[in-house]
C-alpha positions as CSV (number, residue, x, y, z in Angstrom):
1,M,93.5,105.7,120.5
2,E,93.4,103.3,117.5
3,A,91.9,103.7,114.1
4,N,88.6,102.0,113.6
5,I,86.6,101.0,110.6
6,E,84.8,104.3,110.3
7,I,88.1,106.2,110.2
8,F,89.6,103.9,107.6
9,D,86.4,104.1,105.5
10,T,86.4,107.9,105.6
11,I,90.0,108.1,104.6
12,I,89.8,105.6,101.7
13,R,86.7,107.4,100.4
14,M,88.6,110.7,100.4
15,I,91.6,109.1,98.7
16,T,89.6,107.4,95.9
17,E,87.3,110.4,95.2
18,N,89.7,113.3,95.4
19,G,93.2,111.8,95.0
20,L,96.2,111.7,97.3
21,K,97.4,115.2,96.5
22,S,94.3,116.8,97.9
23,L,94.5,114.7,101.1
24,T,95.8,116.7,104.1
25,M,95.8,116.0,107.8
26,D,93.8,119.1,108.3
27,R,91.1,118.0,105.8
28,V,91.0,114.4,107.2
29,A,90.7,115.7,110.8
30,A,87.9,118.1,109.9
31,T,86.0,115.4,108.0
32,L,86.3,113.0,110.9
33,G,85.3,115.7,113.4
34,M,88.5,115.4,115.4
35,S,91.5,117.6,116.1
36,K,94.6,117.2,113.9
37,R,96.6,116.4,117.1
38,T,94.3,113.4,117.7
39,L,94.8,112.3,114.1
40,Y,98.6,112.4,114.6
41,E,98.2,110.4,117.8
42,I,96.4,107.7,115.9
43,F,98.7,107.5,112.9
44,G,101.9,109.4,113.6
45,S,102.2,110.8,110.1
46,K,100.3,111.3,106.8
47,A,102.4,108.5,105.2
48,C,101.6,106.1,108.0
49,M,97.9,107.0,107.8
50,I,97.7,106.2,104.1
51,Q,99.8,103.0,104.4
52,Q,97.6,101.7,107.3
53,T,94.4,102.7,105.5
54,L,95.5,100.9,102.3
55,A,96.6,97.8,104.2
56,H,93.2,97.7,106.0
57,Y,91.4,98.2,102.7
58,H,93.5,95.4,101.1
59,R,92.6,93.0,103.9
60,E,88.9,93.8,103.6
61,H,89.1,93.4,99.8
62,I,90.6,89.9,100.2
63,K,87.8,89.0,102.6
64,R,85.1,90.3,100.2
65,C,86.6,88.4,97.3
66,D,86.9,85.2,99.3
67,A,83.2,85.5,100.3
68,I,82.2,86.0,96.7
69,F,84.0,82.9,95.6
70,A,82.6,80.9,98.6
71,H,79.0,81.8,97.4
72,S,79.7,81.1,93.7
73,D,78.9,77.8,91.9
74,N,82.0,77.9,89.7
75,V,85.1,79.9,89.0
76,M,83.6,81.9,86.2
77,E,80.8,83.1,88.5
78,G,83.3,83.9,91.1
79,I,85.5,86.0,88.8
80,L,82.5,87.9,87.5
81,G,81.4,88.6,91.1
82,V,84.9,90.0,91.9
83,Y,84.8,91.9,88.6
84,R,81.5,93.6,89.5
85,H,82.9,94.4,93.0
86,M,86.1,95.9,91.5
87,R,84.1,97.8,88.8
88,N,82.1,99.6,91.5
89,I,85.3,100.6,93.2
90,I,87.0,101.8,90.0
91,A,83.9,103.8,89.0
92,K,84.6,106.0,92.1
93,L,88.4,106.4,91.6
94,H,89.9,109.7,90.9
95,T,91.7,109.5,87.6
96,D,95.1,110.3,89.2
97,F,94.8,107.7,91.9
98,F,97.2,105.1,90.5
99,R,99.8,107.7,89.4
100,D,99.7,109.5,92.8
101,M,100.1,106.1,94.5
102,D,103.2,105.3,92.5
103,E,104.8,108.7,93.1
104,A,104.0,108.9,96.8
105,F,104.8,105.4,97.8
106,A,107.8,104.3,95.7
107,D,109.5,103.2,98.9
108,V,106.8,100.6,99.6
109,K,106.5,99.3,96.0
110,H,107.9,95.9,97.1
111,Q,104.7,95.4,99.2
112,Y,102.6,95.6,96.0
113,E,105.0,93.3,94.2
114,D,104.4,90.8,97.0
115,F,100.7,91.2,96.4
116,E,101.2,90.6,92.7
117,D,103.1,87.4,93.4
118,K,100.3,86.1,95.5
119,R,97.7,87.2,93.0
120,H,99.6,85.4,90.2
121,K,99.7,82.1,92.2
122,H,96.1,82.4,93.1
123,F,95.1,83.0,89.5
124,L,97.0,79.9,88.4
125,E,95.1,77.8,91.0
126,M,91.8,79.3,89.8
127,F,92.6,78.5,86.2
128,Q,93.2,74.9,87.1
129,R,89.9,74.7,89.0
130,G,88.2,76.4,86.1
131,I,89.5,73.7,83.7
132,A,88.3,71.0,86.1
133,E,84.8,72.6,86.2
134,G,84.7,72.9,82.4
135,V,84.4,76.7,82.3
136,F,88.0,77.4,81.0
137,R,89.7,75.9,77.9
138,P,92.4,73.4,78.7
139,D,94.5,74.5,75.7
140,V,95.3,78.0,77.1
141,N,98.7,78.9,78.4
142,F,97.5,80.3,81.7
143,L,101.0,81.3,82.8
144,V,101.2,83.7,79.9
145,Q,97.6,84.8,80.2
146,S,98.1,85.8,83.9
147,K,101.2,87.8,83.0
148,M,99.4,89.5,80.1
149,L,96.5,90.4,82.4
150,H,99.0,92.0,84.8
151,V,100.5,94.1,82.0
152,Q,97.1,95.2,80.9
153,M,96.1,96.3,84.4
154,E,99.4,98.2,84.6
155,A,98.3,100.0,81.4
156,L,95.0,100.9,83.2
157,K,97.0,102.6,85.9
158,R,98.5,104.9,83.2
159,M,95.5,105.3,81.0
160,E,95.8,109.1,81.1
161,E,99.1,108.6,79.0
162,L,98.0,105.7,76.9
163,F,94.3,106.1,76.1
164,P,92.1,108.8,74.5
165,K,90.7,111.4,76.9
166,D,87.1,110.4,76.4
167,L,87.6,106.9,77.8
168,T,87.0,106.3,81.5
169,L,88.7,103.9,83.9
170,V,85.6,101.7,83.8
171,D,85.6,101.6,80.0
172,V,89.1,100.3,79.9
173,Y,88.6,98.0,82.9
174,D,85.5,96.4,81.2
175,S,87.4,95.8,78.0
176,I,90.4,94.2,79.8
177,I,88.5,91.8,82.0
178,I,85.7,90.8,79.7
179,G,88.0,90.4,76.8
180,F,90.3,88.3,79.0
181,L,87.5,86.0,80.1
182,R,86.2,85.5,76.6
183,S,89.7,84.5,75.5
184,I,90.0,81.7,78.0
185,A,86.3,80.6,78.3
186,S,85.1,77.2,77.2
187,P,81.6,77.0,75.5
188,K,80.2,76.3,79.0
189,G,82.1,79.2,80.5
190,M,81.0,81.5,77.6
191,E,77.3,80.6,78.3
192,I,77.8,81.6,82.0
193,L,79.6,84.8,81.1
194,D,76.9,85.9,78.6
195,R,74.1,84.9,80.9
196,I,75.5,86.9,83.9
197,R,76.4,89.9,81.7
198,H,72.9,89.9,80.2
199,A,71.4,89.8,83.7
200,D,73.6,92.7,84.8
201,S,72.6,94.8,81.8
202,E,68.9,94.1,82.4
203,G,69.3,95.0,86.1
């Protein structure tokens, strides 16, 4: 028996809403309506279950982002579409999600570093496209900006240590992404950003 989309969706929902520490094979099996033995036959171990679930989720996330960009008129619209998609995910995350991930999966950290390398290269390509479309300023050092964005997102992962308790993950994420886009937007890009943000607030 192999894991299907329903199984992965259920597990990722349990991880994001309750954190890794509360995730047990007993609880997952009960939620899925199957025996723990069957769950072990599918995944082999809890660590493998989480790794396969996150790998599946990452693949689906990439597909979703690609689809958003494919249906966007320009890079600014595409980034804002991905931002809204990510915002919905982050709004559901347990506050300990990132810290738990770092502690539980230190041995697979290199996989996430590979993801970061790919993200960085993709961002640099998008920046150049945005300049060509006239939505990003050509005088920006996008190599530095991309690295700075990465540092800020790492801070988001540790917000319980770095930010006041009354801030949420979404509050910090909004400030990071919207502030970043405003710092690189051309007048044309700023108009698109403000128009979409206004439409979102009205909706």
